N, CA and C atoms as an extended XYZ file, in Angstrom:
495
Properties=species:S:1:pos:R:3:atomname:S:1:resname:S:1:resid:I:1 pbc="F F F"
N        15.351       35.181       -2.930 N   MET     1
C        16.033       34.421       -3.868 CA  MET     1
C        17.079       35.158       -4.581 C   MET     1
N        18.268       34.905       -4.744 N   ALA     2
C        19.201       35.473       -5.379 CA  ALA     2
C        19.038       35.386       -6.940 C   ALA     2
N        19.213       36.448       -7.660 N   LYS     3
C        19.356       36.401       -8.990 CA  LYS     3
C        20.539       36.110       -9.550 C   LYS     3
N        20.441       35.037      -10.561 N   ILE     4
C        21.617       34.426      -11.132 CA  ILE     4
C        21.736       35.125      -12.601 C   ILE     4
N        22.680       35.765      -12.983 N   PRO     5
C        22.562       36.289      -14.512 CA  PRO     5
C        22.825       35.096      -15.467 C   PRO     5
N        21.858       35.102      -16.347 N   ILE     6
C        21.815       33.929      -17.274 CA  ILE     6
C        22.769       34.056      -18.434 C   ILE     6
N        23.200       35.402      -18.940 N   ARG     7
C        23.974       35.496      -19.912 CA  ARG     7
C        25.287       34.812      -19.892 C   ARG     7
N        25.858       34.781      -18.789 N   PRO     8
C        27.027       33.990      -18.698 CA  PRO     8
C        26.909       32.282      -18.824 C   PRO     8
N        26.065       31.889      -18.358 N   ILE     9
C        25.566       30.551      -18.529 CA  ILE     9
C        25.303       30.220      -19.962 C   ILE     9
N        24.409       31.171      -20.787 N   ILE    10
C        24.141       30.534      -22.252 CA  ILE    10
C        25.466       30.900      -22.840 C   ILE    10
N        26.261       31.700      -22.808 N   LYS    11
C        27.658       31.807      -23.272 CA  LYS    11
C        28.349       30.647      -23.229 C   LYS    11
N        28.537       30.264      -21.919 N   PHE    12
C        29.264       29.298      -21.698 CA  PHE    12
C        28.774       27.780      -22.414 C   PHE    12
N        27.632       27.589      -22.430 N   THR    13
C        27.050       26.503      -23.056 CA  THR    13
C        27.189       26.573      -24.599 C   THR    13
N        27.188       27.693      -25.234 N   LYS    14
C        27.324       27.957      -26.738 CA  LYS    14
C        28.797       27.429      -27.022 C   LYS    14
N        29.591       28.152      -25.987 N   GLU    15
C        31.087       27.890      -26.363 CA  GLU    15
C        31.493       26.494      -26.024 C   GLU    15
N        31.093       25.782      -24.820 N   GLN    16
C        31.546       24.549      -24.640 CA  GLN    16
C        30.801       23.380      -25.212 C   GLN    16
N        29.573       23.584      -25.888 N   GLY    17
C        28.829       22.605      -26.491 CA  GLY    17
C        29.491       21.927      -27.814 C   GLY    17
N        29.846       22.874      -28.711 N   PRO    18
C        30.870       22.230      -29.836 CA  PRO    18
C        32.099       21.323      -29.334 C   PRO    18
N        32.670       22.006      -28.354 N   LYS    19
C        33.979       21.423      -27.909 CA  LYS    19
C        33.609       20.042      -27.281 C   LYS    19
N        32.435       20.035      -26.696 N   ALA    20
C        32.140       18.527      -26.074 CA  ALA    20
C        31.719       17.630      -26.922 C   ALA    20
N        31.065       18.183      -28.028 N   GLY    21
C        30.812       17.205      -29.263 CA  GLY    21
C        32.048       16.738      -29.995 C   GLY    21
N        32.843       17.550      -30.080 N   LYS    22
C        33.999       17.269      -30.784 CA  LYS    22
C        34.894       16.119      -29.984 C   LYS    22
N        34.898       16.493      -28.726 N   PHE    23
C        35.626       15.413      -27.943 CA  PHE    23
C        35.022       14.102      -27.771 C   PHE    23
N        33.588       14.117      -27.954 N   VAL    24
C        33.147       12.649      -27.934 CA  VAL    24
C        33.383       12.126      -29.147 C   VAL    24
N        33.332       12.672      -30.234 N   LYS    25
C        33.620       12.134      -31.666 CA  LYS    25
C        35.043       11.446      -31.577 C   LYS    25
N        35.886       12.333      -30.992 N   GLU    26
C        37.454       11.886      -31.187 CA  GLU    26
C        37.472       10.840      -30.115 C   GLU    26
N        37.070       10.639      -28.932 N   ASN    27
C        37.298        9.664      -27.947 CA  ASN    27
C        36.090        8.763      -27.721 C   ASN    27
N        35.383        8.356      -28.635 N   TRP    28
C        34.148        7.494      -28.499 CA  TRP    28
C        34.501        6.216      -28.074 C   TRP    28
N        35.713        5.712      -28.388 N   LYS    29
C        36.186        4.277      -27.965 CA  LYS    29
C        36.354        4.148      -26.369 C   LYS    29
N        36.952        5.301      -26.018 N   ASP    30
C        37.314        5.415      -24.525 CA  ASP    30
C        36.122        5.589      -23.736 C   ASP    30
N        34.840        6.559      -24.218 N   ILE    31
C        33.677        6.737      -23.635 CA  ILE    31
C        33.002        5.441      -23.367 C   ILE    31
N        32.884        4.568      -24.551 N   SER    32
C        31.886        3.662      -24.558 CA  SER    32
C        32.688        2.517      -23.636 C   SER    32
N        33.867        2.390      -23.296 N   LYS    33
C        34.522        1.672      -22.353 CA  LYS    33
C        34.069        1.924      -20.814 C   LYS    33
N        33.971        3.332      -20.744 N   VAL    34
C        33.488        3.985      -19.464 CA  VAL    34
C        32.013        3.487      -18.985 C   VAL    34
N        31.302        3.704      -20.258 N   ILE    35
C        29.912        3.473      -20.018 CA  ILE    35
C        29.678        2.055      -19.646 C   ILE    35
N        30.272        1.010      -20.712 N   ALA    36
C        30.428       -0.317      -20.182 CA  ALA    36
C        30.540       -0.549      -18.941 C   ALA    36
N        31.800       -0.013      -18.318 N   ALA    37
C        32.360       -0.379      -16.937 CA  ALA    37
C        31.222        0.205      -15.903 C   ALA    37
N        30.643        1.103      -16.213 N   GLY    38
C        29.500        1.582      -15.243 CA  GLY    38
C        28.304        0.581      -15.233 C   GLY    38
N        28.019       -0.032      -16.378 N   GLY    39
C        27.014       -1.127      -16.412 CA  GLY    39
C        27.281       -2.255      -15.506 C   GLY    39
N        28.816       -2.684      -15.677 N   ALA    40
C        29.186       -3.560      -14.975 CA  ALA    40
C        29.286       -3.419      -13.427 C   ALA    40
N        29.607       -2.303      -13.125 N   ILE    41
C        29.637       -1.985      -11.551 CA  ILE    41
C        28.029       -2.000      -11.250 C   ILE    41
N        27.180       -1.392      -11.795 N   ASN    42
C        25.774       -1.628      -11.468 CA  ASN    42
C        25.459       -2.958      -11.262 C   ASN    42
N        25.763       -3.820      -12.118 N   GLN    43
C        25.330       -5.288      -12.010 CA  GLN    43
C        26.146       -5.968      -10.825 C   GLN    43
N        27.274       -5.655      -10.427 N   ILE    44
C        28.257       -6.078       -9.273 CA  ILE    44
C        27.350       -5.717       -8.079 C   ILE    44
N        26.903       -4.338       -7.950 N   THR    45
C        26.073       -3.878       -6.846 CA  THR    45
C        24.933       -4.490       -6.673 C   THR    45
N        23.842       -4.911       -7.750 N   LYS    46
C        22.971       -5.644       -7.585 CA  LYS    46
C        23.108       -7.008       -7.065 C   LYS    46
N        24.282       -7.712       -7.608 N   ASN    47
C        24.469       -8.941       -7.001 CA  ASN    47
C        25.100       -9.036       -5.684 C   ASN    47
N        25.607       -8.010       -5.069 N   ARG    48
C        26.026       -8.023       -3.575 CA  ARG    48
C        24.881       -7.850       -2.782 C   ARG    48
N        23.724       -7.055       -3.344 N   LYS    49
C        22.454       -6.732       -2.533 CA  LYS    49
C        21.729       -8.064       -2.609 C   LYS    49
N        21.716       -8.652       -3.659 N   GLU    50
C        20.708      -10.189       -3.628 CA  GLU    50
C        21.598      -11.208       -2.689 C   GLU    50
N        23.088      -11.239       -2.774 N   GLU    51
C        23.805      -11.938       -1.792 CA  GLU    51
C        23.701      -11.904       -0.511 C   GLU    51
N        23.691      -10.546       -0.022 N   LYS    52
C        23.365      -10.230        1.478 CA  LYS    52
C        22.090      -10.592        1.794 C   LYS    52
N        21.071      -10.391        0.814 N   THR    53
C        19.723      -10.647        1.162 CA  THR    53
C        19.357      -12.014        1.364 C   THR    53
N        20.015      -12.845        0.559 N   LYS    54
C        19.846      -14.335        0.845 CA  LYS    54
C        20.758      -14.819        1.973 C   LYS    54
N        21.862      -14.385        2.218 N   SER    55
C        22.535      -14.966        3.371 CA  SER    55
C        22.025      -14.459        4.873 C   SER    55
N        21.146      -13.531        4.549 N   GLY    56
C        20.749      -13.005        5.866 CA  GLY    56
C        21.607      -11.762        6.515 C   GLY    56
N        22.378      -11.310        5.793 N   LYS    57
C        23.457      -10.339        6.450 CA  LYS    57
C        22.463       -9.054        6.704 C   LYS    57
N        21.491       -8.749        6.236 N   TYR    58
C        20.699       -7.641        6.217 CA  TYR    58
C        19.821       -7.766        7.798 C   TYR    58
N        19.608       -6.567        8.241 N   HIS    59
C        18.471       -6.786        9.451 CA  HIS    59
C        17.190       -7.042        8.939 C   HIS    59
N        16.497       -7.768        9.920 N   TYR    60
C        15.194       -8.247        9.386 CA  TYR    60
C        14.190       -7.303        8.821 C   TYR    60
N        14.034       -6.056        9.328 N   ARG    61
C        13.266       -4.929        8.979 CA  ARG    61
C        13.584       -4.671        7.568 C   ARG    61
N        15.040       -4.571        7.391 N   LYS    62
C        15.341       -4.200        5.985 CA  LYS    62
C        14.884       -5.285        4.900 C   LYS    62
N        15.149       -6.542        5.196 N   MET    63
C        14.831       -7.577        4.405 CA  MET    63
C        13.364       -7.409        4.179 C   MET    63
N        12.463       -7.185        5.224 N   ARG    64
C        10.921       -7.093        4.856 CA  ARG    64
C        10.779       -5.923        4.186 C   ARG    64
N        11.561       -4.743        4.367 N   TYR    65
C        11.450       -3.534        3.438 CA  TYR    65
C        11.508       -3.999        1.824 C   TYR    65
N        12.695       -4.567        1.753 N   PHE    66
C        12.798       -5.154        0.154 CA  PHE    66
C        11.802       -6.035       -0.266 C   PHE    66
N        11.262       -6.875        0.573 N   LYS    67
C        10.373       -7.829        0.226 CA  LYS    67
C         8.942       -7.100       -0.195 C   LYS    67
N         8.706       -5.904        0.880 N   TYR    68
C         7.472       -5.154        0.460 CA  TYR    68
C         7.605       -4.447       -0.794 C   TYR    68
N         8.845       -3.985       -1.144 N   GLN    69
C         9.061       -3.246       -2.386 CA  GLN    69
C         8.889       -3.939       -3.545 C   GLN    69
N         9.458       -5.209       -3.522 N   SER    70
C         9.691       -6.033       -4.704 CA  SER    70
C         8.391       -6.920       -4.829 C   SER    70
N         7.970       -7.809       -3.727 N   GLU    71
C         6.507       -8.566       -3.939 CA  GLU    71
C         5.296       -8.122       -3.323 C   GLU    71
N         5.446       -7.405       -2.252 N   GLU    72
C         4.056       -7.119       -1.711 CA  GLU    72
C         3.192       -6.007       -2.484 C   GLU    72
N         3.912       -4.912       -2.712 N   LEU    73
C         3.078       -3.901       -3.132 CA  LEU    73
C         2.631       -4.073       -4.543 C   LEU    73
N         3.489       -4.590       -5.560 N   PRO    74
C         2.938       -5.177       -6.850 CA  PRO    74
C         1.641       -6.016       -6.793 C   PRO    74
N         1.555       -6.731       -5.665 N   ASN    75
C         0.431       -7.754       -5.850 CA  ASN    75
C        -0.655       -7.276       -4.736 C   ASN    75
N        -0.764       -6.253       -4.352 N   LEU    76
C        -1.922       -5.555       -3.383 CA  LEU    76
C        -3.305       -5.928       -3.996 C   LEU    76
N        -3.382       -6.090       -5.252 N   ASN    77
C        -5.037       -6.304       -5.692 CA  ASN    77
C        -5.276       -7.820       -5.522 C   ASN    77
N        -4.352       -8.671       -5.367 N   ASN    78
C        -4.613      -10.034       -5.127 CA  ASN    78
C        -4.785      -10.395       -3.724 C   ASN    78
N        -4.713       -9.392       -2.810 N   LYS    79
C        -4.751       -9.919       -1.415 CA  LYS    79
C        -6.283       -9.681       -0.892 C   LYS    79
N        -6.430      -10.575        0.246 N   THR    80
C        -7.639      -10.356        0.737 CA  THR    80
C        -7.645       -9.333        1.856 C   THR    80
N        -8.793       -8.888        2.446 N   ARG    81
C        -8.706       -7.904        3.521 CA  ARG    81
C        -7.850       -8.314        4.857 C   ARG    81
N        -7.859       -9.449        5.194 N   LYS    82
C        -7.110      -10.095        6.042 CA  LYS    82
C        -5.637       -9.913        6.105 C   LYS    82
N        -5.157      -10.203        4.654 N   GLU    83
C        -3.704      -10.298        4.473 CA  GLU    83
C        -3.488       -8.654        4.485 C   GLU    83
N        -4.112       -7.786        3.998 N   LEU    84
C        -3.906       -6.365        4.181 CA  LEU    84
C        -3.727       -6.030        5.451 C   LEU    84
N        -4.698       -6.502        6.252 N   LEU    85
C        -4.729       -5.869        7.750 CA  LEU    85
C        -3.390       -6.578        8.319 C   LEU    85
N        -2.845       -7.599        8.107 N   GLN    86
C        -1.737       -7.998        8.625 CA  GLN    86
C        -0.666       -7.400        7.990 C   GLN    86
N        -0.476       -6.874        6.896 N   CYS    87
C         0.644       -6.144        6.476 CA  CYS    87
C         0.557       -4.666        7.122 C   CYS    87
N        -0.582       -4.180        7.358 N   LYS    88
C        -0.763       -2.935        7.885 CA  LYS    88
C        -0.213       -2.848        9.370 C   LYS    88
N        -0.607       -3.970       10.045 N   ILE    89
C        -0.027       -4.118       11.426 CA  ILE    89
C         1.291       -4.341       11.743 C   ILE    89
N         1.807       -5.133       10.789 N   GLU    90
C         3.379       -5.267       10.554 CA  GLU    90
C         4.059       -4.109       10.412 C   GLU    90
N         3.532       -3.233        9.581 N   ILE    91
C         4.460       -1.972        9.243 CA  ILE    91
C         4.107       -0.915       10.401 C   ILE    91
N         3.020       -1.001       11.057 N   GLU    92
C         2.807       -0.208       12.085 CA  GLU    92
C         3.813       -0.501       13.338 C   GLU    92
N         4.053       -1.760       13.506 N   GLN    93
C         4.724       -2.182       14.410 CA  GLN    93
C         6.228       -1.790       14.315 C   GLN    93
N         6.692       -2.057       13.007 N   PHE    94
C         8.045       -1.613       12.409 CA  PHE    94
C         8.154        0.000       12.653 C   PHE    94
N         7.421        0.666       12.458 N   ILE    95
C         7.248        2.033       12.845 CA  ILE    95
C         7.528        2.440       14.253 C   ILE    95
N         6.820        1.703       15.120 N   GLN    96
C         6.876        2.125       16.487 CA  GLN    96
C         8.204        1.664       17.061 C   GLN    96
N         8.711        0.396       16.361 N   GLN    97
C        10.104        0.032       16.749 CA  GLN    97
C        11.214        0.963       16.588 C   GLN    97
N        11.044        1.562       15.372 N   ILE    98
C        12.153        2.489       15.058 CA  ILE    98
C        11.906        3.778       15.826 C   ILE    98
N        10.779        4.237       16.109 N   GLU    99
C        10.381        5.416       16.945 CA  GLU    99
C        11.092        4.954       18.349 C   GLU    99
N        10.867        3.939       18.890 N   THR   100
C        11.374        3.611       20.062 CA  THR   100
C        12.999        3.641       20.085 C   THR   100
N        13.686        3.048       19.067 N   GLU   101
C        15.012        3.104       18.901 CA  GLU   101
C        15.513        4.420       18.671 C   GLU   101
N        14.831        5.377       18.079 N   GLU   102
C        15.188        6.813       18.083 CA  GLU   102
C        15.146        7.703       19.256 C   GLU   102
N        14.227        7.151       20.213 N   ASN   103
C        13.955        7.652       21.512 CA  ASN   103
C        15.199        7.278       22.476 C   ASN   103
N        15.468        6.038       22.325 N   LYS   104
C        16.423        5.398       23.020 CA  LYS   104
C        18.012        5.908       22.613 C   LYS   104
N        18.092        6.257       21.593 N   GLY   105
C        19.341        6.226       20.980 CA  GLY   105
C        19.842        7.692       20.654 C   GLY   105
N        21.187        7.925       20.219 N   LEU   106
C        21.535        9.329       20.059 CA  LEU   106
C        20.711       10.308       19.270 C   LEU   106
N        20.987       11.682       19.343 N   ALA   107
C        20.261       12.561       18.503 CA  ALA   107
C        20.902       12.500       17.360 C   ALA   107
N        22.224       12.209       17.043 N   ILE   108
C        22.859       12.259       15.861 CA  ILE   108
C        22.308       11.421       14.632 C   ILE   108
N        21.748        9.980       15.294 N   LYS   109
C        20.747        9.297       14.279 CA  LYS   109
C        19.540        9.497       14.042 C   LYS   109
N        19.126       10.670       14.506 N   LYS   110
C        17.659       11.116       14.118 CA  LYS   110
C        17.383       11.101       12.892 C   LYS   110
N        18.264       11.710       11.745 N   PRO   111
C        18.008       11.637       10.340 CA  PRO   111
C        17.764       10.394        9.830 C   PRO   111
N        18.561        9.385       10.310 N   VAL   112
C        18.532        7.938        9.760 CA  VAL   112
C        17.158        7.386        9.985 C   VAL   112
N        16.837        7.539       11.435 N   HIS   113
C        15.501        7.095       11.895 CA  HIS   113
C        14.592        7.790       11.142 C   HIS   113
N        14.406        9.000       10.802 N   SER   114
C        13.269        9.788       10.244 CA  SER   114
C        13.229        9.072        8.822 C   SER   114
N        14.257        8.933        8.174 N   LYS   115
C        14.407        8.327        6.701 CA  LYS   115
C        13.616        6.953        6.784 C   LYS   115
N        14.018        6.097        7.592 N   ARG   116
C        13.267        4.784        7.833 CA  ARG   116
C        11.821        5.052        7.983 C   ARG   116
N        11.339        5.994        9.000 N   ILE   117
C        10.035        5.979        9.267 CA  ILE   117
C         9.383        6.469        8.238 C   ILE   117
N         9.843        7.265        7.540 N   ASN   118
C         9.318        7.955        6.113 CA  ASN   118
C         9.061        6.820        4.975 C   ASN   118
N        10.106        6.049        4.773 N   ASN   119
C         9.964        4.936        4.015 CA  ASN   119
C         8.786        3.903        4.510 C   ASN   119
N         8.789        3.378        5.647 N   TRP   120
C         7.658        2.688        6.082 CA  TRP   120
C         6.345        3.346        5.898 C   TRP   120
N         6.381        4.511        6.280 N   ASN   121
C         5.269        5.390        6.238 CA  ASN   121
C         4.618        5.284        4.577 C   ASN   121
N         5.446        5.467        3.679 N   ASN   122
C         4.812        5.400        2.253 CA  ASN   122
C         4.363        4.130        1.936 C   ASN   122
N         4.947        3.081        2.249 N   ILE   123
C         4.440        1.924        2.046 CA  ILE   123
C         3.026        1.658        2.659 C   ILE   123
N         2.844        2.062        4.053 N   LEU   124
C         1.538        1.997        4.758 CA  LEU   124
C         0.653        2.781        4.317 C   LEU   124
N         1.056        4.005        3.601 N   ILE   125
C        -0.242        4.878        2.835 CA  ILE   125
C        -0.399        3.956        1.729 C   ILE   125
N         0.263        3.496        1.078 N   GLN   126
C        -0.296        2.588       -0.142 CA  GLN   126
C        -1.203        1.542        0.213 C   GLN   126
N        -0.759        0.912        1.131 N   ILE   127
C        -1.647       -0.347        1.464 CA  ILE   127
C        -3.003        0.262        2.128 C   ILE   127
N        -3.080        1.220        2.995 N   GLU   128
C        -4.192        1.929        3.496 CA  GLU   128
C        -5.238        2.420        2.470 C   GLU   128
N        -4.401        2.911        1.442 N   ASP   129
C        -5.284        3.441        0.248 CA  ASP   129
C        -5.885        2.367       -0.531 C   ASP   129
N        -5.146        1.075       -0.665 N   LYS   130
C        -5.676        0.269       -1.429 CA  LYS   130
C        -6.765       -0.728       -0.797 C   LYS   130
N        -6.490       -0.677        0.654 N   MET   131
C        -7.830       -1.234        1.377 CA  MET   131
C        -8.971       -0.379        1.347 C   MET   131
N        -8.930        0.905        1.422 N   SER   132
C       -10.134        1.750        1.260 CA  SER   132
C       -10.682        1.709       -0.285 C   SER   132
N       -10.024        1.498       -1.038 N   ALA   133
C       -10.418        1.441       -2.472 CA  ALA   133
C       -11.179        0.062       -2.582 C   ALA   133
N       -10.522       -0.884       -2.310 N   LYS   134
C       -11.043       -2.251       -2.291 CA  LYS   134
C       -12.376       -2.419       -1.493 C   LYS   134
N       -12.373       -1.941       -0.383 N   ASP   135
C       -13.666       -1.920        0.563 CA  ASP   135
C       -14.722       -1.220       -0.015 C   ASP   135
N       -14.584       -0.067       -0.789 N   TYR   136
C       -15.642        0.544       -1.422 CA  TYR   136
C       -16.076       -0.129       -2.513 C   TYR   136
N       -15.148       -0.706       -3.496 N   GLN   137
C       -15.578       -1.536       -4.481 CA  GLN   137
C       -16.234       -2.853       -4.096 C   GLN   137
N       -15.924       -3.587       -3.207 N   GLU   138
C       -16.642       -4.688       -2.812 CA  GLU   138
C       -17.976       -4.584       -2.082 C   GLU   138
N       -18.004       -3.343       -1.292 N   LEU   139
C       -19.384       -2.877       -0.667 CA  LEU   139
C       -20.396       -2.534       -1.577 C   LEU   139
N       -19.710       -1.934       -2.744 N   LEU   140
C       -20.753       -1.694       -3.798 CA  LEU   140
C       -21.419       -2.803       -4.514 C   LEU   140
N       -20.335       -3.912       -4.774 N   LEU   141
C       -20.874       -4.982       -5.289 CA  LEU   141
C       -21.846       -5.781       -4.299 C   LEU   141
N       -21.597       -5.752       -2.880 N   ILE   142
C       -22.483       -6.438       -2.167 CA  ILE   142
C       -23.928       -5.724       -1.960 C   ILE   142
N       -23.768       -4.490       -2.209 N   TYR   143
C       -25.040       -3.674       -1.829 CA  TYR   143
C       -25.951       -3.873       -3.207 C   TYR   143
N       -25.278       -3.815       -4.459 N   ASN   144
C       -26.084       -4.196       -5.738 CA  ASN   144
C       -26.577       -5.434       -5.859 C   ASN   144
N       -25.554       -6.635       -5.291 N   ASP   145
C       -26.197       -7.849       -5.498 CA  ASP   145
C       -26.172       -8.699       -4.013 C   ASP   145
N       -27.107       -8.972       -3.424 N   PRO   146
C       -27.068       -9.458       -2.021 CA  PRO   146
C       -26.506      -11.050       -2.074 C   PRO   146
N       -26.673      -11.667       -3.329 N   ASN   147
C       -26.144      -12.924       -3.290 CA  ASN   147
C       -24.385      -12.880       -3.549 C   ASN   147
N       -23.916      -11.619       -3.939 N   TYR   148
C       -22.512      -11.945       -4.253 CA  TYR   148
C       -21.686      -12.292       -2.965 C   TYR   148
N       -20.793      -13.149       -3.425 N   GLN   149
C       -19.836      -13.733       -2.378 CA  GLN   149
C       -18.454      -13.208       -2.525 C   GLN   149
N       -18.141      -12.454       -1.751 N   SER   150
C       -16.916      -11.615       -1.903 CA  SER   150
C       -15.600      -12.699       -1.256 C   SER   150
N       -14.698      -12.809       -2.440 N   LYS   151
C       -13.306      -13.299       -1.710 CA  LYS   151
C       -12.479      -12.450       -0.892 C   LYS   151
N       -12.561      -11.156       -1.078 N   TYR   152
C       -12.008      -10.053       -0.390 CA  TYR   152
C       -12.214      -10.009        1.195 C   TYR   152
N       -13.626      -10.287        1.447 N   TYR   153
C       -14.108      -10.281        2.793 CA  TYR   153
C       -13.997      -11.789        3.330 C   TYR   153
N       -13.276      -12.500        3.071 N   GLU   154
C       -13.137      -13.836        3.554 CA  GLU   154
C       -12.779      -13.675        5.124 C   GLU   154
N       -13.357      -14.364        5.965 N   GLY   155
C       -13.233      -14.118        7.314 CA  GLY   155
C       -13.972      -12.953        8.088 C   GLY   155
N       -14.764      -12.183        7.295 N   PHE   156
C       -15.560      -11.118        7.745 CA  PHE   156
C       -16.958      -11.330        7.538 C   PHE   156
N       -17.382      -12.514        7.714 N   GLU   157
C       -18.788      -12.604        7.422 CA  GLU   157
C       -19.884      -12.109        8.253 C   GLU   157
N       -19.416      -11.826        9.391 N   LYS   158
C       -20.479      -10.993       10.530 CA  LYS   158
C       -20.531       -9.587        9.887 C   LYS   158
N       -19.441       -8.951        9.530 N   PHE   159
C       -19.585       -7.760        8.815 CA  PHE   159
C       -20.207       -7.569        7.601 C   PHE   159
N       -20.194       -8.623        6.766 N   ILE   160
C       -20.924       -8.673        5.452 CA  ILE   160
C       -22.568       -8.871        5.774 C   ILE   160
N       -22.667       -9.664        6.669 N   SER   161
C       -24.150       -9.711        7.239 CA  SER   161
C       -24.836       -8.627        7.630 C   SER   161
N       -24.031       -7.715        8.462 N   ASN   162
C       -24.613       -6.536        8.920 CA  ASN   162
C       -24.765       -5.623        7.820 C   ASN   162
N       -23.720       -5.564        6.925 N   THR   163
C       -23.910       -4.621        5.894 CA  THR   163
C       -25.167       -4.992        5.000 C   THR   163
N       -25.525       -6.262        4.781 N   LYS   164
C       -26.614       -6.600        4.012 CA  LYS   164
C       -27.720       -6.383        4.599 C   LYS   164
N       -27.887       -6.335        5.873 N   LYS   165
C       -29.068       -5.543        6.595 CA  LYS   165
C       -29.390       -4.245        6.442 C   LYS   165
């Protein structure tokens, strides 16, 4: 690792700091306009994204990714095991599709595909972790109270009966 001399950096910040503060004091009206314009540009970008999502201009996987980010992940606690398994299977299919596209496509697009795979893997990891934690919590409740009826394990009655035995 290269050694960077720190003295010139400290000297530069000491010299330029007061000048920057003075510049801001003198031109605060112009600076505030620039900051306000930045906020307006940010709002326009958000509106375009929402517009494209509603009109269906995004690819199906991309729209599903946005939905997972905004709706599914914050509500993982309220989902049953069946719903979590469906989400997990869907995400695994998306990852498989992206890998297939990567194998068929050009090597130039590999970074794009790997980024998409990483994004979906991050969501998949969160869902799998939530499933394992909820499984453990519900199994403890079932073990401690044999009469406990779990909403989480709805549709897995055979599994529950085997666990109770």
